[in-house]
C-alpha positions as CSV (number, residue, x, y, z in Angstrom):
1,X,79.7,89.5,97.9
2,X,78.1,91.6,95.0
3,X,80.2,94.1,93.1
4,X,78.0,97.0,94.4
5,X,79.3,96.2,97.9
6,X,82.8,97.3,96.7
7,X,81.5,100.3,94.9
8,X,79.4,101.4,97.8
9,X,82.6,102.0,99.8
10,X,83.0,105.4,98.2
11,X,79.8,106.5,99.9
12,X,81.1,105.2,103.2
13,X,84.4,106.9,102.8
14,X,86.8,104.1,101.8
15,X,88.0,106.4,99.0
16,X,90.3,108.0,101.5
17,X,93.4,107.0,99.8
18,X,91.8,104.8,97.1
19,X,88.4,103.8,95.9
20,X,88.0,100.1,96.5
21,X,86.3,99.5,93.2
22,X,88.6,96.9,91.6
23,X,87.4,93.4,91.1
24,X,89.1,90.3,89.7
25,X,90.8,90.1,86.3
26,X,89.7,92.7,83.7
27,X,89.9,91.2,80.2
28,X,91.5,93.2,77.5
29,X,93.0,95.8,79.8
30,X,94.6,98.8,78.1
31,X,98.3,98.1,77.2
32,X,100.7,100.1,79.2
33,X,103.9,101.7,77.9
34,X,107.1,99.9,78.8
35,X,109.6,101.6,81.1
36,X,112.7,102.5,79.1
37,X,115.3,102.0,81.8
38,X,115.5,99.9,85.0
39,X,113.6,102.0,87.5
40,X,115.2,103.3,90.7
41,X,113.5,103.5,94.1
42,X,112.7,105.9,95.5
43,X,111.9,107.4,92.1
44,X,112.0,111.1,92.9
45,X,111.5,112.3,89.3
46,X,108.4,110.3,88.6
47,X,106.9,111.1,92.0
48,X,107.6,114.8,91.4
49,X,106.1,114.7,87.9
50,X,102.9,113.2,89.3
51,X,102.8,115.7,92.1
52,X,103.2,118.6,89.7
53,X,100.2,117.4,87.8
54,X,98.2,117.1,91.0
55,X,99.2,120.6,92.0
56,X,97.9,121.8,88.6
57,X,94.5,120.4,89.6
58,X,94.2,122.7,92.6
59,X,92.0,125.8,92.0
60,X,92.9,129.3,93.2
61,X,90.5,128.6,96.1
62,X,92.7,125.8,97.4
63,X,90.7,122.8,96.4
64,X,90.4,120.2,93.7
65,X,87.2,120.7,91.8
66,X,84.6,117.9,91.6
67,X,82.6,116.9,88.5
68,X,79.9,119.2,89.8
69,X,80.8,122.7,88.6
70,X,81.9,125.0,91.4
71,X,82.0,122.2,94.0
72,X,85.1,120.9,95.8
73,X,86.2,117.3,95.8
74,X,87.3,117.1,99.4
75,X,88.6,113.5,99.2
76,X,90.9,114.4,96.3
77,X,91.9,117.7,98.0
78,X,92.9,115.9,101.2
79,X,94.8,113.2,99.5
80,X,96.5,115.7,97.1
81,X,97.9,117.5,100.2
82,X,99.5,114.2,101.3
83,X,100.9,113.5,97.9
84,X,102.4,116.9,97.4
85,X,104.0,116.7,100.8
86,X,105.5,113.2,100.1
87,X,107.2,114.5,96.9
88,X,108.1,117.9,98.2
89,X,106.3,119.7,95.3
90,X,104.5,123.0,95.6
91,X,104.2,123.0,99.3
92,X,102.7,126.5,99.3
93,X,99.8,125.0,97.3
94,X,99.6,122.1,99.7
95,X,99.4,124.5,102.6
96,X,96.7,126.5,100.9
97,X,94.7,123.4,100.3
98,X,95.1,122.5,104.0
99,X,93.8,125.9,105.0
100,X,90.7,125.2,102.8
101,X,90.2,121.9,104.5
102,X,90.4,123.6,107.9
103,X,87.3,125.6,107.0
104,X,85.4,122.6,105.7
105,X,86.3,120.0,108.4
106,X,82.8,118.8,109.2
107,X,81.8,118.7,105.5
108,X,84.7,116.3,104.9
109,X,84.7,114.1,107.9
110,X,81.0,113.5,108.4
111,X,80.0,110.0,107.3
112,X,76.5,108.7,107.9
113,X,75.9,111.5,110.5
114,X,79.0,110.8,112.6
115,X,82.8,111.5,112.5
116,X,84.5,109.2,110.0
117,X,87.7,107.9,111.4
118,X,89.3,107.5,108.0
119,X,88.6,111.1,107.1
120,X,89.8,112.4,110.4
121,X,93.0,110.3,109.9
122,X,93.8,111.8,106.5
123,X,93.5,115.3,108.0
124,X,95.8,114.4,110.9
125,X,98.3,112.9,108.4
126,X,98.0,116.0,106.3
127,X,98.6,118.3,109.2
128,X,101.5,116.2,110.5
129,X,103.1,116.1,107.1
130,X,103.1,119.9,106.8
131,X,104.0,120.6,110.4
132,X,100.6,121.8,111.6
133,X,99.2,120.8,115.0
134,X,96.3,118.4,114.4
135,X,95.0,119.1,118.0
136,X,94.4,122.7,116.9
137,X,93.2,122.4,113.3
138,X,90.6,124.9,112.3
139,X,89.5,125.2,115.9
140,X,89.1,121.5,116.2
141,X,91.1,118.8,118.0
142,X,91.2,116.1,115.3
143,X,93.1,113.7,117.6
144,X,90.5,113.8,120.3
145,X,87.7,113.4,117.8
146,X,89.4,110.3,116.3
147,X,89.9,108.7,119.7
148,X,86.3,109.4,120.5
149,X,85.2,107.2,117.7
150,X,86.7,104.1,119.2
151,X,84.3,101.3,120.2
152,X,85.1,100.3,123.7
153,X,82.9,97.3,124.1
154,X,81.0,94.7,122.0
155,X,82.2,92.4,119.3
156,X,84.2,95.2,117.6
157,X,85.8,96.7,120.7
158,X,88.9,98.6,119.6
159,X,87.6,99.5,116.1
160,X,87.5,103.2,115.2
161,X,84.2,104.4,113.9
162,X,80.6,103.3,114.3
163,X,79.9,103.1,110.6
164,X,79.4,99.8,108.9
165,X,82.9,98.2,109.1
166,X,82.2,95.5,106.6
167,X,83.2,97.9,103.8
168,X,86.4,99.3,105.2
169,X,87.1,98.1,108.7
170,X,90.8,97.0,108.4
171,X,91.5,99.8,106.0
172,X,90.2,102.6,108.2
173,X,91.7,101.0,111.3
174,X,95.2,101.0,109.6
175,X,94.7,104.7,108.7
176,X,93.6,105.5,112.2
177,X,96.6,103.8,113.9
178,X,99.0,105.5,111.5
179,X,97.4,108.9,112.2
180,X,97.5,108.5,115.9
181,X,101.2,107.5,115.7
182,X,101.8,110.7,113.7
183,X,100.2,112.6,116.6
184,X,102.4,110.8,119.1
185,X,99.6,108.6,120.5
186,X,100.8,105.1,120.8
187,X,100.1,102.1,123.0
188,X,96.6,101.6,121.6
189,X,96.3,98.1,123.0
190,X,92.6,97.5,122.3
191,X,92.8,99.0,118.7
192,X,96.0,97.1,117.9
193,X,94.5,93.9,119.1
194,X,91.3,94.3,117.1
195,X,93.3,94.8,113.8
196,X,95.8,92.0,114.6
197,X,92.9,89.7,115.4
198,X,91.5,90.3,111.9
199,X,94.5,88.8,110.1
200,X,93.6,85.7,108.2
201,X,95.6,82.4,108.3
202,X,97.1,83.2,104.9
203,X,98.5,86.5,106.2
204,X,96.1,88.9,104.5
205,X,93.2,91.0,105.8
206,X,89.7,91.2,104.6
207,X,87.8,94.5,104.9
208,X,86.1,92.8,107.9
209,X,85.7,89.1,108.6
210,X,82.0,88.3,108.3
211,X,79.9,85.5,106.9
212,X,79.8,87.5,103.6
213,X,83.5,88.1,103.6
214,X,85.3,85.3,105.4
215,X,89.0,84.6,105.2
216,X,88.2,81.7,102.9
217,X,86.2,83.9,100.6
218,X,86.6,83.5,96.8
219,X,88.1,86.4,94.9
220,X,85.9,85.6,92.0
221,X,82.9,86.4,94.3
222,X,84.6,89.6,95.5
223,X,85.4,88.2,99.0
224,X,88.3,87.1,101.0
225,X,91.6,88.9,101.9
226,X,92.5,91.8,99.7
227,X,95.7,93.7,99.0
228,X,94.4,97.1,100.0
229,X,93.1,96.2,103.5
230,X,96.3,94.2,104.0
231,X,98.5,97.2,103.0
232,X,96.8,99.6,105.3
233,X,96.7,97.2,108.2
234,X,100.5,96.7,107.8
235,X,101.2,100.4,107.8
236,X,99.0,101.2,110.8
237,X,100.4,98.4,112.9
238,X,103.9,99.1,111.9
239,X,103.4,102.8,112.8
240,X,102.3,101.7,116.2
241,X,105.2,99.2,116.5
242,X,102.5,96.6,117.1
243,X,103.3,94.2,114.2
244,X,105.3,91.3,115.6
245,X,107.7,89.4,113.4
246,X,105.4,86.4,113.0
247,X,102.4,88.4,111.8
248,X,104.7,90.6,109.6
249,X,106.2,87.5,107.9
250,X,102.8,86.1,107.3
251,X,101.6,89.4,105.8
252,X,104.7,89.6,103.6
253,X,104.1,86.1,102.3
254,X,100.5,86.9,101.5
255,X,101.5,89.9,99.4
256,X,104.3,88.1,97.7
257,X,102.1,85.1,96.9
258,X,99.4,87.3,95.4
259,X,101.6,89.4,93.0
260,X,100.6,89.6,89.4
261,X,102.8,88.4,86.5
262,X,103.8,92.0,85.5
263,X,105.2,92.8,89.0
264,X,102.1,94.7,90.2
265,X,99.1,93.9,92.3
266,X,95.3,93.9,91.8
267,X,92.7,94.4,94.5
268,X,92.4,90.7,95.2
269,X,95.5,88.5,95.1
270,X,96.4,86.8,91.9
271,X,95.5,83.1,91.8
272,X,95.2,80.5,89.1
273,X,91.5,80.7,89.0
274,X,91.3,84.5,89.4
275,X,94.3,85.9,87.6
276,X,94.9,89.5,88.6
277,X,94.7,92.6,86.4
278,X,97.2,95.0,87.9
279,X,95.9,98.4,89.0
280,X,98.0,101.4,90.1
281,X,96.2,102.0,93.4
282,X,96.7,98.5,94.7
283,X,100.2,98.4,93.5
284,X,101.0,101.7,95.1
285,X,99.5,100.7,98.5
286,X,101.4,97.4,98.5
287,X,104.7,99.3,97.7
288,X,104.0,101.5,100.7
289,X,103.4,98.4,102.8
290,X,106.7,96.9,101.7
291,X,108.4,100.1,102.7
292,X,106.8,100.0,106.1
293,X,108.1,96.4,106.5
294,X,111.6,97.5,105.6
295,X,111.5,95.8,102.2
296,X,112.5,97.2,98.8
297,X,110.1,96.7,95.9
298,X,113.2,96.2,93.7
299,X,114.3,93.2,95.7
300,X,114.7,90.0,93.7
301,X,111.8,88.3,95.6
302,X,109.4,90.7,94.0
303,X,110.9,90.5,90.4
304,X,108.7,88.9,87.7
305,X,111.2,88.4,84.9
306,X,112.4,91.8,84.0
307,X,109.4,93.5,85.7
308,X,109.2,94.9,89.2
309,X,106.5,96.6,91.3
310,X,108.2,99.9,90.4
311,X,108.3,99.3,86.7
312,X,104.7,98.1,86.8
313,X,103.5,101.2,88.6
314,X,105.5,103.5,86.3
315,X,103.7,101.8,83.3
316,X,100.6,103.7,84.4
317,X,102.2,107.1,84.2
318,X,101.5,109.4,81.3
319,X,104.7,110.5,79.6
320,X,103.6,113.4,77.4
321,X,100.7,115.7,76.5
322,X,98.2,117.6,78.6
323,X,98.2,114.9,81.3
324,X,101.9,114.4,81.5
325,X,103.0,113.1,84.9
326,X,99.5,111.9,85.9
327,X,98.7,108.2,86.3
328,X,95.8,106.4,84.5
329,X,93.7,103.6,85.8
330,X,93.4,100.1,84.3
331,X,91.2,100.1,81.2
332,X,91.9,103.8,80.4
333,X,94.6,106.2,79.3
334,X,93.2,109.4,80.7
335,X,94.6,111.1,83.8
336,X,93.1,109.8,87.0
337,X,93.2,111.8,90.3
338,X,92.9,108.7,92.5
339,X,95.6,106.8,90.7
340,X,97.9,109.7,90.8
341,X,97.6,110.8,94.4
342,X,98.1,107.2,95.5
343,X,101.1,106.5,93.2
344,X,103.0,109.6,94.1
345,X,103.8,108.7,97.8
346,X,104.6,105.2,96.8
347,X,107.2,106.3,94.2
348,X,108.5,108.8,96.7
349,X,109.3,105.7,98.8
350,X,107.4,106.6,101.9
351,X,104.8,104.9,104.1
352,X,102.3,106.7,106.4
353,X,102.8,108.7,108.5
354,X,105.2,110.9,106.5
355,X,106.8,114.3,106.8
356,X,106.9,116.7,103.9
357,X,110.0,116.7,101.8
358,X,110.7,120.4,101.8
359,X,113.6,120.7,99.4
360,X,117.3,120.2,99.9
361,X,118.2,119.4,103.5
362,X,122.0,118.9,103.2
363,X,125.1,118.9,101.0
364,X,128.7,117.9,100.8
365,X,131.5,120.1,99.6
366,X,134.7,118.5,98.2
367,X,138.1,120.2,98.0
368,X,140.9,119.5,95.5
369,X,142.8,117.4,98.0
370,X,139.8,115.1,98.5
371,X,138.6,116.7,101.8
372,X,134.9,116.4,102.5
373,X,132.8,119.0,104.4
374,X,129.2,117.9,105.3
375,X,126.3,120.0,106.3
376,X,122.6,119.5,107.2
377,X,121.5,115.9,106.9
378,X,124.6,115.0,104.7
379,X,126.6,112.3,106.6
380,X,130.4,112.3,106.7
381,X,131.3,109.0,105.2
382,X,135.1,109.4,104.6
383,X,137.5,111.6,102.6
384,X,140.8,111.6,100.9
385,X,142.0,114.7,102.7
386,X,145.7,114.4,104.0
387,X,146.2,111.3,101.8
388,X,148.5,111.5,98.7
389,X,146.9,112.0,95.3
390,X,148.4,111.6,91.9
391,X,146.2,114.4,90.6
392,X,143.7,116.8,92.2
393,X,140.1,116.1,92.8
394,X,137.8,117.9,90.3
395,X,134.3,116.4,90.8
396,X,131.9,115.0,93.4
397,X,128.6,113.0,93.0
398,X,126.3,111.4,95.6
399,X,124.4,108.2,95.5
400,X,120.6,108.4,95.0
401,X,119.8,107.6,98.6
402,X,122.3,110.0,100.0
403,X,124.3,107.3,101.8
404,X,127.4,107.5,99.7
405,X,129.5,109.6,97.3
406,X,132.3,109.5,94.8
407,X,135.3,111.8,94.2
408,X,136.9,112.0,90.7
409,X,140.4,113.2,90.1
410,X,141.7,115.0,87.0
411,X,143.4,111.8,85.9
412,X,140.2,109.8,86.1
413,X,140.9,108.2,89.5
414,X,137.8,107.4,91.5
415,X,137.4,107.3,95.3
416,X,134.2,105.9,96.7
417,X,132.7,106.2,100.2
418,X,129.6,104.9,102.0
419,X,127.5,102.8,99.8
420,X,129.0,104.3,96.6
421,X,130.0,101.5,94.3
422,X,133.5,101.4,92.7
423,X,132.7,100.5,89.1
424,X,136.1,101.4,87.6
425,X,138.3,104.4,86.9
426,X,140.6,105.9,84.3
427,X,143.5,106.5,86.8
428,X,146.8,105.2,85.4
429,X,145.5,105.3,81.7
430,X,146.4,108.0,79.2
431,X,144.0,110.9,78.6
432,X,144.0,113.5,75.8
433,X,142.6,116.1,78.2
434,X,142.1,116.1,82.0
435,X,138.8,115.0,83.6
436,X,136.7,118.0,84.8
437,X,133.5,116.4,86.2
438,X,131.4,113.4,86.8
439,X,127.7,112.3,87.1
440,X,126.1,109.2,88.6
441,X,123.4,107.0,87.2
442,X,119.9,107.2,88.8
443,X,120.3,103.8,90.5
444,X,123.8,104.6,91.8
445,X,125.3,101.6,90.0
446,X,127.5,103.5,87.6
447,X,128.9,106.9,86.6
448,X,130.4,108.9,83.8
449,X,133.5,111.0,83.8
450,X,133.9,113.9,81.3
451,X,137.2,115.5,80.1
452,X,137.7,119.1,79.1
453,X,137.6,118.1,75.4
454,X,134.2,116.5,75.9
455,X,135.5,112.9,76.0
456,X,133.2,110.6,78.0
457,X,134.2,107.5,80.1
458,X,131.4,105.3,81.3
459,X,131.5,102.8,84.1
460,X,129.1,100.3,85.7
461,X,125.6,100.6,84.3
462,X,126.3,104.1,82.9
463,X,125.7,103.8,79.1
464,X,128.0,105.6,76.6
465,X,125.6,107.8,74.6
466,X,128.2,109.8,72.7
467,X,130.9,112.4,73.4
468,X,132.5,115.5,72.0
469,X,136.1,114.1,72.2
470,X,138.0,114.7,68.9
471,X,135.6,117.5,67.8
472,X,136.4,121.2,67.9
473,X,135.2,123.3,70.8
474,X,135.1,127.0,71.2
475,X,135.7,126.7,74.9
476,X,136.6,123.7,77.1
477,X,133.9,121.5,78.8
478,X,133.6,122.3,82.5
479,X,130.8,120.0,83.7
480,X,128.0,117.5,83.0
481,X,124.6,116.3,84.3
482,X,122.7,113.1,83.7
483,X,119.0,112.7,82.7
484,X,116.6,111.1,85.3
485,X,116.4,107.9,83.2
486,X,120.1,107.5,83.1
487,X,119.9,107.2,79.3
488,X,121.4,110.6,78.5
489,X,123.5,113.5,79.6
490,X,124.4,117.1,78.9
491,X,127.9,118.7,78.8
492,X,128.5,122.4,79.3
493,X,131.4,124.5,78.1
494,X,132.8,127.5,79.9
495,X,131.1,129.8,77.3
496,X,127.7,128.3,78.2
497,X,127.6,126.0,75.2
498,X,125.4,122.9,75.7
499,X,125.9,119.4,74.1
500,X,123.1,116.9,74.6
501,X,123.4,113.1,74.2
502,X,121.0,110.2,74.5
503,X,117.6,111.2,75.8
504,X,118.9,114.6,77.1
505,X,116.8,117.3,75.5
506,X,118.6,120.4,74.2
507,X,116.7,123.4,75.8
508,X,119.0,126.2,74.9
509,X,122.5,127.4,75.7
510,X,124.5,130.6,76.3
511,X,127.2,129.7,73.7
512,X,127.8,132.6,71.3
513,X,126.4,135.2,73.8
514,X,128.5,137.5,76.0
515,X,129.3,136.5,79.5
516,X,130.7,138.5,82.4
517,X,132.4,135.5,83.8
518,X,132.8,131.9,82.5
519,X,130.3,129.2,83.2
520,X,131.6,126.7,85.8
521,X,128.8,124.2,86.4
522,X,125.5,122.7,85.3
523,X,122.6,121.1,87.2
524,X,119.4,119.5,85.7
525,X,115.8,119.6,86.9
526,X,114.3,116.4,88.4
527,X,112.2,115.7,85.3
528,X,115.1,116.3,82.9
529,X,113.3,119.0,81.0
530,X,115.5,121.8,82.0
531,X,118.8,122.9,83.5
532,X,120.7,125.7,85.1
533,X,124.1,127.1,84.2
534,X,126.2,128.8,86.9
535,X,129.0,131.3,86.2
536,X,131.9,132.0,88.4
537,X,130.4,135.4,89.5
538,X,127.3,133.6,90.6
539,X,125.2,134.4,87.5
540,X,122.5,131.9,86.7
541,X,121.1,131.0,83.3
542,X,117.9,128.9,83.3
543,X,116.6,126.8,80.4
544,X,113.5,124.6,79.8
545,X,111.5,124.1,82.9
546,X,114.3,125.2,85.2
547,X,113.0,128.2,87.2
548,X,115.1,131.2,87.7
549,X,115.1,131.6,91.5
550,X,117.8,134.2,91.9
551,X,121.6,134.7,91.3
552,X,124.6,136.4,92.7
553,X,125.7,138.0,89.4
554,X,126.7,141.6,89.9
555,X,127.2,141.2,93.7
556,X,130.6,141.0,95.4
557,X,132.1,137.6,96.2
558,X,135.1,136.7,98.4
559,X,136.0,133.9,96.0
560,X,134.6,132.7,92.7
561,X,131.7,130.3,92.4
562,X,132.9,126.8,91.3
563,X,129.8,124.7,91.3
564,X,126.0,124.4,91.5
565,X,123.8,121.8,93.1
566,X,120.0,121.5,92.6
567,X,117.5,120.5,95.3
568,X,115.6,117.2,94.5
569,X,112.4,119.1,94.3
570,X,113.7,121.2,91.4
571,X,112.6,124.3,93.2
572,X,116.0,125.5,94.5
573,X,119.7,125.4,94.1
574,X,123.0,126.1,95.9
575,X,126.1,127.8,94.6
576,X,129.4,127.0,96.2
577,X,132.5,129.2,96.0
578,X,136.1,128.0,96.1
579,X,136.4,129.1,99.8
580,X,133.4,126.9,100.7
581,X,130.9,129.8,100.9
582,X,127.3,128.8,100.1
583,X,124.6,130.9,98.3
584,X,121.1,129.3,98.5
585,X,118.0,130.1,96.4
586,X,114.4,128.8,96.3
587,X,113.8,125.9,98.6
588,X,117.5,125.1,99.0
589,X,118.1,125.6,102.7
590,X,121.3,127.1,104.1
591,X,122.7,124.4,106.3
592,X,126.2,125.8,106.9
593,X,129.3,126.8,104.9
594,X,133.1,126.8,105.1
595,X,133.4,130.4,104.1
596,X,135.7,132.4,106.4
597,X,137.2,129.2,107.7
598,X,140.7,128.0,106.7
599,X,141.1,125.4,103.9
600,X,144.1,123.4,103.0
601,X,142.9,123.4,99.4
602,X,140.1,125.1,97.5
603,X,136.6,123.7,97.2
604,X,135.9,122.2,93.7
605,X,132.4,120.8,93.9
606,X,129.0,120.3,95.7
607,X,126.5,117.4,95.8
608,X,123.2,117.4,97.7
609,X,121.4,114.8,99.7
610,X,118.2,113.3,98.3
611,X,114.9,114.8,99.7
612,X,113.6,111.2,99.6
613,X,116.3,109.8,101.8
614,X,116.1,109.7,105.6
615,X,112.7,111.4,105.9
């Protein structure tokens, strides 16, 4: 199969989620930066950084501009909507882009004179992600239009679309099945059977099994099963609950066997004769397929030495400069739209179909006796309320997936619930000053405790990066927050003074400036480039890229504020008072409070669930 066969896919609309333009190994590929810390998954900060760059590419008209001045890139616009929704970033911009697409439906979906099933599918997935009815989208029933493209007879009975399927058959079929599942249309027996029947003996899928592209095709000749068709076939069949265990195991074996030495994937599977050159799009699609199969890309079976699929994908992200947050493509170091809008949903840990991450959806409150109060999608996983304590609880932290939490007592005692790992405590050991707060590492495998003199105690994989213990302080430390990498942290004092360690960037402080009431807590933005301070009267002080979204300063309170929690999107925060009252700002939803209800002991802290958990 000649290389222009792959490139021609863009004309036929395969560049729905990616442009199938990668071939076998590319000699002398551009070196990629190493990832400083073991990556977590889902990786909310990196997904959100990429999404913010994508949002910056949307014009005031609601579209991504093409290389032709004044013209829209509808493919990039449609896929940017899905990426923003997956990361929960700038959903107003995503909705504005969807409105633009509503007015340009036919311009986008028409392929070779007929409705393109892949394009219709992306619009359905966009609408579903943002809570819009795809059956009434810009005056059009997208679901009916997609179903009308299905071939009902002939050799390709069950295939969606009459366009030449040799370029994108399995890919667009997977998208179509996922989109129909999003719209509640399941039981697509003929369509499921067509796609299942295309699976090759080695577990992979070709774009379409033909004489030019057989299952036995040679990757060096741009033929045979590929990772992209396989990833979309898996997601579509899984969305329809039509991938049986035998076919799923075979598909997983194909992906595992074709992985590159750096932990990523290229378009064709890696072999001895055709070693792969990892690209971000293929890697991202495979990560999404693994998620659909219930697998973690951080599992040992996908590790290549110290590299994983996640670290490989993160190696394509631009860390600084004008393109910060964007992803580049193999052989380049410039921001690439396609690479970015595919990488973002993968790092957000979602397969298609997906629902928009719309900010914080739940939170826990902890009282000084260890009682736990859960709201929204925060699950109750246990508490220490009504059990004896040597010292009162002073801090609370949640695991990254929102399926566990820790409580910290003032003597350094630790109590863990759900999947929160006990990695050690300071209970029973002498302290110069009491513990006042805690923070967890990004992978949930460790935590820090901080004392009022700025002393730091690190457990599990939490690295000690320095402390203020033994040094003079104008006012005592009252809280801490960790950086997204887990390689740094900030401490905050009651006068608003900030102390930064490791890779935590000092963005300013309120130390030395007058305060109406003392600062009681600190929360960091998802990218670690800013933070908020909260005072006991509800006053908010924002630094770096932390947006000021409102405060309660100057307004009456029944009880003082004792803590602050940020939403995973970085576009909102909650304040909690000692009576359990909740004040919410930005995209932080009000999911309930304990204000006006009796408490045995006062509330001392708050922790939020991850936007990327349970979506």
